[in-house]
N, C-alpha and C positions, 0 to 999 in steps of 0.2 A: 374249106369254110373259114371265113375271116374271124379272127379272134376279137372279142369285145374287151377293151381295156378300160380300167378306171385309173385315173391319175390322182395321186394324193400328194399334196404339198402342205408343209407346216412351217410357220415362222414363229420363233421363240419370242418371249416377252422381253428379253434383254438386248435384242439386236434390231437394228433398223433394216428390216428385210421386207421384200415384197414377194408374195407367192408367185407372181407372174414370171419371175426369174427362173424358178424351178419348173413351172409348168411349160414354159417355152422349150426348155431342153427335153422334157419328157415327151412333148408332142413330136419333136424331131426324131426321137428314138422310136416312137410308134410308127411314124411314117416310114422309117427305114425298115422296120419289121413288117410293114404292110398290115398293121393292126388298126382296127376302128376304135377311135376314142369315144366310148359310150358315155363317160361321165368324168368331170373334173371336180375334185373335192379339195377344199382348203380348210385349215385350222389356223387362223391368223391371230397371234397374240397368246398362244398357248405354249406352255413349257412341255418338253418331251417327257417329263416325269409325271405329267397329269394324265390320269386315265379317263377323266370325264371331259372328253373332247367331242363336240357335236359332229365334227367331220369324221372322226374315227368311228363313232357309232353308226353314222350313215354308211360308211365303207363296209363295216361288218354286216350291216343289214343287207346290202347288195350282194355280198359274198354268200351269206346264208340263204338268200332267196335265189341264188344261182342266176342272177341277172347279168353277170359279167364272167369272163373267162380268165382274166389275168389282172393282177394288181401291180402297178408300176410306181415306184418312188425314186427320188434322186439318190438318197442315202438312207441307210438303215435307221439312223437316229432320228429321221424325220417322222417315222411311224412308231417305232418300238421304244418302250421305257427301259427295258433291261434285256439281258441275254435270255432269261427265262421267258419273258414275254414274247421275244422273237421266236423261240423254239415252239412254244405252245400255239402261237397264232399261225405260224407256217404249217404246223401239223394239222390244224383245223382247216386251213386252206386246201391242203392236199386231200384230206378226207372228203371235202366237198367238190373236188375236181377243179379247183381254181389254182392257177399258177401264180408265181410271184417273182418280180424282178426289182433289184436295186441297182440302178445304172452305174453310179460312181464306184460302188463296192464290187462290181462284177459278180454280184450274187444273183444268179439266174437259174431258177428251178425249171426252166424250159430246156436246160442242157444237162448232160450227165455230170459235168464238172460241178455245176451248181448243186445238184442233188447230193454229190459227195461232200461238198462243203456243209450242207445242211446236216448231214449225219455227224460230221465232226463237231459242229456247234452243239448238237444234242449231247454229245459226250462231255463237252466242256461244261454245259449247264448242269449235268448230273454230278460232275466233279466239284463244281462250285457249291451245289447243295450239300454234298457230303462234307465239305470243309466247314460249312456253316453249322451243320448238326454236330460235328466233332467239337468245334469251339464252344457251342452251347453246353454240351455235356461236361467238358473240362471246367467251364465256369461254374456249373452247378456243383460238381464234385469239390471244387475249391471252396465254395461257399459253405458247404456242409462241413468240410474239414476244419474250418476256423470258427465253427459254432453258429453260423447264421441260420436262422429259421427260414425255410422256404414256404411259399404259398401265401395266401391272402392273410394280412394281419388281423388279429382279433379285434372286432369292432367295439365290443363291450368290455368294460373292466370288471371282471368277475370278482377279483380280489376286493375292490372297493365296495361292490354290492354286498358281499358276505360280511365285510367289516361293519357296514351300516346296519345290516340285519342283526349282527351281534349287539350293536348299540341300542337296538329296540325300535328302529324306524320301520314303518309299514312299507309294504311293497310299493304302494302308490307314491309315498313321499320319496322313496329311493329313486323311483323312475323320474320324478320331477327334478330332484337334486342332481342326478347324473345325466339327465337328458337322454334317457334310453327308454325302450319299450317295456311294458309290464311283462311281456313274455320273456324278455332277457333277464329281468329280475327274478322271475319265477324259476328260470332254468339255472341260475347261478350256482346253487348248492351242488347240483349234479355235474355241471360243466366246468367247475372251477379247477384250476391247476392244482397239483399236489402240494405246492407251497402253501395253499390256503387251508389244508386239512386241519390245522390247529384250531380253526374256528368251529369245526364240526361238532365237537363235544359241548361247546358253549352256546350253540344256537338255541334260543328259547323255542319251546313248542308253541306254535300258534294255532289256536283253535279256529276252525273255519265256521262261518255262519251258514245259514240255510242256502244262501245264494252262492256259496263257495268262496266268498271274498274273505281275506284275513281280518 
């Protein structure tokens, strides 16, 4: 049975290239393999780091619908954004029974040598992910050791809210003056940091009306 091949070519935004240069070489490769060229797809003027490429989306659609048997590119960087993207995409191809060939890189999953290289790349991708995690944890530990607070910064200034309450301003006036919500003002006494506890004993008791407003 003759394999149905889809040819993919991409030209970057920074170089004066033509997709036809890549496609002509890919056609010759398929003729030598006696594969049928079922589709030719190009992304002209797209960077390799861009995931939102119309040609790439079309290619993945053909693969997932099993309309082709093998994907052929001239070089790995024409299709993939990173090592991780390469490994995950090739794994998806294999799960769907679609083979992959990069002509210039001699990366050919139709051969045993190509499948061995795929496994090695998977190990490298895992190693790279481990290094990134390790660097992230080291950075977090260092930040904590020098007293930096982690997480999202406090949006509302509870200290200022409590101070204005101590001065006798109403909740509504505080919200207007500090440009924050009424809910934030009402939560301030319970959510304030420990440094603001000196205001607790001096806060006036506000009698609420029938509608619950101060």
